[in-house]
N, C-alpha and C positions, 0 to 999 in steps of 0.2 A: 756385399753391399758395397765393393769398390771397383765393381768391373763396369758400372755404367753411372749415366749422371744421375746426381740426386733426386734430380724432379721425377724422373721416370721411377727410381727405387721408392723415392716418398708414395707415388701413387699405386705402385704396385702393392704396397702394403696396404695404404689406407683405404682403397677402394674395395678388396677384399673384407678389411676390415670392418666398413660401414656396411657392407654388405650383410656380414655376419652379424653384427648387432642389431640392425634394424630387422633382421630374419628373427633375431632373439626376440624384440620387440613383438614378434609377429604373436608370440605364443601367447602373453598375456591379452592382447587385443582382440587375438580369434578365440579366445576363453568368454571375453567379455561381451563380444558380438553374440555369439552362442548363448551364453546364458541370458542375455537383455532380450533376445527374441522368444528365449524357451522358457523365463522366470519372471520377467521385467522387472520391475524396478527394486523388489526385494532380493533377488538373486544378486542383482549388481551392488546393490549395499552391502548385504552379507559376505561377496566377494571382496569388496573394499575395505571392509571390518577385518576381515581375516588376513589380506593379503601383508599390512606390516609383519606380523609373526612369521609368515612363511618366508618374506622378505630378506628374513635373518639367514636362510641357506643361499639366497645369492650374494649376500655381505661375506660371507664364508669361501663362497667361491671364487669373488674378486681379489680376498684377501691372499688366497692359496694360488689362484689362475694369474693375477698380475704381479704379486708380488715375486714367485717362481718363476714366470715369464721374465720378469726384467733382469733376474739373477742368471737367469741362463743366458742371456743375450750379453748381459756384461761380462759373463765366462766365456762366450763366445769371442766377444772382441778382443778379450784378453790373451784369448788362445791357451787357455786354463783348462785341459781335458778334466782332470780330476775334481777341479770345482765344478765343473758340469755335470760330471757324474753324481756326484754326491747331492748338488741341488735338484736333480732329476727326481732322486732315489726318496729324498725326503719330502718333495712336493707331493709326489705320488701317495704317501704314507699320510701326509697331512690332510688330505683330500677324505681317506676314509677315515681317520680318527675324529676330525672336526666335523665331519658330516654326521657321523653316527650320534656325537655327543649332542649337535644342535639338533637331531631330529629327536632325541630324548627331551631335551627342553622344550622343544613343541607340543611333544604329548603330553608332558605333566603340566606346561603353562596355560592351555589354549582356552580354557573354559574360563579362566581367572582374566586371561588378555581380552577376551571377549567383554565379559563382562564390566571390566575395568572402563571401557569405553562407554557406556550407558547401553549395551546389546539388549535387547527384548526378544520374546518369542515372537515370529518363528525364524528370527535371522540369525538369532544364539545356535540353534540344531543346524540350519544351512551352514553356517560357518564351521562348526565342530566336525562336520561330514567333510569338507574341506581340507583342514588342518590335519584331521587324522592320517589321510592319506598322505600329505607331505611329510609328517613326521614318521611314518612308518619305511618311505622310500628317499629319505634323505640325502644318504651318501649316494645315492643311484642322480639325484637332481644336483648335488654340489660336483659331482665328476663330469655329467653331462655340461654344465655350465661352464667348469674350470677347465677342462682339457682341450677344447679349440683355442683357449687363449696360449696354453701351454706349445700346441702343435703350431701356430703361428710364428712363435717365438724361435721353434726349432727350424725355420725356414719354408714352412710348408703352407703360406696366407691364404692361398688357393683351396688347398682341402678342408682347411679348416672353416670356411665359408660352406664349402660344398656341403659338410657335416652338418652344419646348423639348419642351410635350407633344407636339408632331408629331411630334418626334426621338425623344422617347423610345417612343412607340408603334410608330416604323417600328423602333427597333432591337430591340423584341421579336419581331417580326416577323423581320426579317433574321438575329436568332439562330435562330429556330426551323428558317427555312430553310436556314444555312449550319453550324451548330454539329449541330442535331438529325438533318435531314434526308441533309443533305450530308456530313456526319461530318467538319466543316474543324477541329474542336477550338479551341484557343485562338485561332490565326490567323482562323477563322469568327468568331468573337467580336470581336475586334479590326476585321474587314471590316465587321461590320454597325453597329460604333461609327462608322468614319469614312462609312458610306452616310448614315447617321442625321444627323451633323454636315452633312452636304452641304447636306442639307435646310432644316436649321436655317438655315445661312447664306442661301440664297436666299432664305427669307421674311424675314429679318432686313433683307437690303438692300433688295428690294423694300418695306420698310415704310419705310424710311431714305429711298428716292427719294419715296414718295408724300407723306412729310413735309416734303420739301424740303431734307432734311440733306444729303445728298450735292451741293445746289447750294453748300454751304457751302465744300467743298474747295477750297483755293488752293496755291499754292505760295509757301510763306513765305523769308523769307531765312534763313540759314544761323544766324545769330545769334537770329532768334525761332524757328525751330525747335528749335534744341537748347537754349532755355529752357524750352519747353514739355515736351521729353522729357525734363529735368531734374525739372521739376515734377511730371509724371507718374510716374514715376519713384520720386519721394520719397514722393508721396499712396499709391502702389500696391504700395511695398515691404513693408508691414505685411500686407498680403493675401498676399503671394507668399512671404514668410516662415511665414503661418501653414500655408498649401499645404504647404511643403517639410518644415515640423514634421509634419507627416501623413507623409510619407515617410519623414523620418526615424526618427520613431516606430516605423512597421513594420518599416522594416530592423532596427532593435535589439531588436525585439521577434522578428523571423524568427530571428534568429541565437540567440536565447536559447530560443528554444521547441523549437527543432530540437537543441540540446545537452540540456536539460533534460527534455524531452518526447520527441518523435517527430514524423514526417509524420502522424497522425492529429491530435496537438496543434496542430501547426499550420495544417491545416484548419479546425479549430474557430477557431483564430485569424482563420481568413480570415470565417467565418461572423460572429462577432463583430465585425471590420472592417465588415462590411456594415449590421450594424444600429448600428453607432457612427457610419455615414453620413448614416442618416436623422438622428441628433441634430445633427452635425455641419451638414449642409444644412439643417436645420430652424432654427438659429441662425443660420447663414449667412443664410438668407430674412428673418428679423426683420432682421437686421443692415444687410440689402440695401434693405429698404424704408426702414429709418429714414435710412440714409447720404445717397440726395438730399436729404431733408426738412432734416437737421441739418447740410447742406455750403449749401442754399439759403439758411437762417436765418442761418447765421453769415458767409455773404455779405453778407448784408443788415445784419448788425450788431444781431440781434435775439437777445440770450442769454436772455431768461425762455424764449422759444418753443423753443430749442434744448433747453434742459432739459426742457422738459415733453415733445420728441420722446424725450429719453432715458428718462424714466419710464415713457411707453408702451411703448418698446420694450423693458424690462426685466420690467416686468409680464408682457407677451407671451412673451418668450424663455423668462425662468427660469419662469413659469407653466407654459407648455406643456412644456417640458423635463422638470419634476418629474414631469406627466402620464405622459408617454412614458416617463419611468425606472422609476415603478411599475409599469407595463404588465409591460417586459420582465425586470423582476425576478420579479415575481408568476408570469409565464407563458414561462418560458425553454424549456421543453421543445417547446411550442408554436411558438415561434420558430425552433427547430433543426430542426423535421420538415420544414419549407418549403424548407431547402436539401437535405436528407439524409434523407429518409423510410426510406430501405431500408437503412441502414446504423445500427443499435442503438450501438455503440460510438462513432461520430461524433455521434450525437445526445446521449449522455450527458455526452461532453465537453464537448460545446458548450453545455448547460444550466448546466455548473458552470461554465465561464469566462465566462458572460455573466452571473451572479450577483456572481462575484468582480469583474470589470472595469467594470462598468455602472453600479453602484450610485450611483456620484458624476458620472454622465458630465453632469447640468444644471450642474455647477460648470464644464467645458470650454463649456459655452454661455455661459455669463456671462462668462466671458473673451473670447471671441469677441466679443461684443456691445461689451464695454469697449473692445478695442483698436480696433474699428471705428469707434465714436462719438470716440475721440480724432483717428482718421485721418481723418474726418469735418469736424472744425473746424480742421484744419490744424495738429493737434499730433502729427507724424509721427514724432518722435523717441521719444514717448511710447508711441505704439503700437507701433513697431519693439521697444521694449525688452520691453515686455508680452509680444510676441510670442515673442522670444528667450529672457527669462525661462520662457517656458511648454516650450520646448524642453530649456535646461536644467536644469531642477530636477527632471526625470524620471532626468537621470543619476545621481545619488546612490541613488535608489531604486530602479531597475533595476542597479543594481551590488550592492546591498548585501541589498534582500530575497531575490532567490533564492539567495544564499548560507545564508540561514538558513531559508526556506520550499521552497526547490526551484520546481517550476513555479509553485506559488501564489502565490510571491513575484512570478513576471512577470507573473502576469494582476493583481496589487494594486498593482505600480507606478504605473499611471497615475492612478488613482483617489486614491489617498495624496497624491499630487503635486498634483493638482487642487484637493485641500483646502487645503495650505500656500499654493500661489500665490493662491489666489481670497483670502485674507485680505489680501493684500497689494493687489492690483488693487482691493479696495474702500476700502481708504484712499485710493488714488490718486483713485479718481473724487469720493471725498467732499471730498480737499483741493481737487480742480481745481472744484467745485460750489460749495462753503460759501457764496462771496461771490454767486453768483446766487440760490443757493435762500433767503438773506436779502434780497436784492432783491426775490424773487417773494412773500415774505412782507410787504413793506411794501406791495408794490401791491395784495395781495389786502386787505391792511386798509384801505388808502385805497380800494379800490373798495366795499368794507362799508359805510363811514362813509359816503359819498356818498350810497350807495343809501339809509341811515336819515336821511339830511338833516343830519349833524354834521358838525363840521370833521373835515378829514383829520388823520392822523398826523403829518403834515410841519406844518400851520397849527398845531397844538398847540404 
């Protein structure tokens, strides 16, 4: 990270990270497209009702992958080989243990979870088929999502992206076979993801062996292991809560859309969720490219460079997110037809919902970037606080707006809450960085004075 310009290094991490997570988003989008064409609004609605519980596996993967990855990068920046070894060992063990535990919870709670959202037949049966596969193969799904994040922090972002791209392509192929040709419905969509993630695991482990990372694995003492587990979980908690926030938001919206709208409105929200996933994964991709650099230079105690990394990330994430938002708001019908070309009522409902719900989605990306930056520089409490606020601030809007605006109020709750929270997050960033901004300005003036052959500001 010290051998080339910061901008070039930033792009060498960020482009693969964006590509990897956008590709990861294709898993859900491809599932939705195949289910929408094969099963119609019932299939999309059932998938949307089931996804929040299955999303706990993604939350666990983010806890382990982002937490373990950030700790690995900080250990590399500090050149602490022992810390790297123990961190990698405990990260892999956490993947297996937490994956198995999460799968058991899904299997035990799937029926109650679906029923609590007001799910009736035939949506209940479809949802149970999907969640059964997710629960039994939970460790595979967690490892498939977390290992590319670890591989990226071991210095191979390109290979992490290649692994995820291979998985996405195979997921589409398996969906075509299992959902379209064999008519296995939501169970087929879930099995497609499991088979694709198995390939991702094989590629990641093979690359880690080639890098020599697997030779780092050791048997740490109980004290060392527990210390690293606490550090991984503390660092990754913000990412886990952010992922749980997505599931939490989906549950609330599912209940309210069924109450104020109906199955067609819920299917429209499912499509909006797939589009929203692209925004989310783009922001997470930029954050993922920023995180190893911010953690590394924070470990090296280079605050000015950490601030430069943050500026690059904000320019990329907010600028790119704004462009994507403009496209969706300008052409919502085109987006809707990709999922439901033969259902005019669903297309019309989706186009209306996209405009109402996603006009401020760029701000959600800004919130993700800010939380990840605080996480990357060891301010886990602030990062976790932002994420919890992102969840909590939606509650009053979801409670009051539907009472006055009906189903339109449900669509508008998230963007309005994003505007409110972004103001607070902007203040937190300014407060955290104002000292570094001042120092960077002094260094810039000093460098300019030296180049012109004048006394530096400090000498004056």
